[in-house]
Structure formats: structure tokens, C-alpha cells
C-alpha positions in Angstrom: -3.8 14.6 -11.4 -7.4 13.9 -12.2 -7.8 16.9 -14.4 -4.4 16.3 -16.1 -5.5 12.8 -17.0 -9.1 13.7 -17.7 -10.1 10.7 -15.5 -13.0 10.0 -13.2 -12.4 9.5 -9.4 -13.5 5.9 -9.1 -13.7 5.5 -5.3 -16.0 8.4 -4.4 -19.6 7.3 -4.3 -18.8 3.6 -4.8 -20.7 1.6 -2.2 -21.4 4.9 -0.5 -17.8 5.8 0.0 -17.6 9.5 0.5 -13.9 10.2 -0.4 -11.7 10.4 -3.4 -8.6 9.2 -1.4 -8.0 6.4 1.0 -5.7 7.2 3.9 -4.3 4.3 5.8 -2.3 5.1 9.0 0.2 2.8 10.6 -1.3 -0.7 11.1 -4.3 -0.1 8.8 -3.4 -2.4 5.9 -5.3 -0.6 3.1 -8.3 1.4 2.1 -8.5 3.4 5.3 -11.2 6.0 5.7 -9.9 9.6 6.3 -11.0 11.0 9.6 -10.9 14.7 10.7 -10.2 13.7 14.3 -7.0 11.7 13.5 -3.9 13.9 13.7 -0.7 12.4 12.3 2.2 12.4 14.6 6.0 12.2 13.9 6.9 8.6 13.6 3.6 7.6 11.9 3.4 6.3 8.3 0.5 7.1 6.1 -0.5 5.4 2.8 -2.4 7.4 0.3 -4.4 5.4 -2.3 -6.4 6.8 -5.2 -8.4 4.9 -7.8 -9.2 6.5 -11.2 -11.2 5.4 -14.2 -10.6 6.4 -17.8 -12.1 4.9 -20.9 -13.4 1.9 -18.9 -10.1 1.1 -17.3 -9.4 1.3 -13.6 -6.0 2.3 -12.2 -5.2 2.2 -8.5 -2.1 4.0 -7.2 -0.8 3.9 -3.7 2.3 5.3 -1.9 3.4 5.2 1.7 5.0 8.3 3.3 6.8 8.6 6.6 5.6 11.5 8.9 8.5 13.4 10.3 11.3 11.2 11.7 10.6 7.5 11.7 12.6 4.8 13.3 14.9 2.4 11.5 12.5 -0.6 11.9 9.7 1.4 10.3 11.9 2.6 7.4 12.9 -1.1 6.8 9.3 -2.2 6.9 8.2 0.4 4.3 11.2 -0.5 2.1 10.5 -4.2 2.4 6.9 -3.8 1.5 7.8 -1.8 -1.6 10.4 -4.4 -2.6 7.8 -7.2 -2.0 5.3 -5.4 -4.2 7.8 -5.5 -7.0 8.6 -9.1 -6.4 4.9 -9.8 -6.8 4.7 -7.8 -10.0 7.8 -9.5 -11.4 6.2 -12.9 -10.8 3.3 -12.1 -13.2 3.6 -14.1 -16.4 1.5 -16.2 -18.7 0.3 -19.2 -16.7 1.0 -17.7 -13.3 -1.6 -18.0 -10.6 -2.7 -15.6 -8.0 -1.0 -17.8 -5.4 2.3 -17.4 -7.2 2.1 -13.6 -6.8 1.2 -13.9 -3.1 4.0 -16.4 -2.6 6.6 -14.1 -4.2 5.4 -11.2 -1.9 5.3 -13.4 1.2 8.8 -14.9 0.6 10.3 -11.5 0.3 8.4 -9.9 3.2 9.3 -12.6 5.6 12.9 -13.3 4.5 14.5 -11.6 7.5 12.8 -13.9 10.1 13.7 -17.0 8.1 17.3 -16.0 8.1 17.4 -15.3 11.8 16.4 -11.7 11.7 14.7 -9.8 14.5 11.1 -10.8 15.4 9.2 -7.8 14.1 5.4 -7.8 13.5 4.6 -9.1 10.1 3.3 -6.3 7.9 3.5 -6.9 4.2 1.5 -3.9 2.9 0.6 -0.4 4.0 
């Protein structure tokens, strides 16, 4: 991808960070540090995040993947986080404030508990 886009890997070397890719496993919210000793297990989720720079612009891309078979609650959590991200993006407009974006995300991410859903841990992003 880096070669295809002729972009620079923006994370590696920034503030001493030694990697091109962030790898966040399970409850790590974002920008996890890859570790050789961590072995992914079936039922885990992993978020891979890469930041590139081209022509002075920075782009950050992130995607969450299930490892093997994951339970229904984890699949729902991943789907809800993805949907919440889009709710936040859709709230961006002239005059919007950062809090408006956060509120759109929060409202979607917690809607099940407000409507009498099960009491799962609150995780908005992976």
C-alpha cells in the first residue's frame, strides 16, 4: 500500500515509535504497540492502524478483525463500534463542534443499554 500510494509511513520514528503499524488487541482502545510475545488466540479481536503522509497530508486508517471464531457479543461490539464511527463522521458539518461528533458516537454506542439491552462493558472503539 505504501509503495502503491508513494506515501511515507508517518508513525515509524515519531516520538521514538519503532513500528509502521499499531496493533491493538481486545481491550486496548487504540495505538497498541506490537509485541512478539503476544500470540493471538481464537476469540480475540485485533485492530490494525496505519498512518501515512503524502504531500503534507496525514491519513490514518484502521480496521478491526476477529481472530477465528468470536462470540456474538464481540461481533455486536465490533459492528456497533463501526456504526458509531460512521455516526460521528455523518455529524461533521459546518459549525459542528468536536463534542457533537463525540455525542453522536456515544449515543449510538450506548443505545442498547438505554433501551434495556444487556449490561455489557462499554467499548466504543477498537
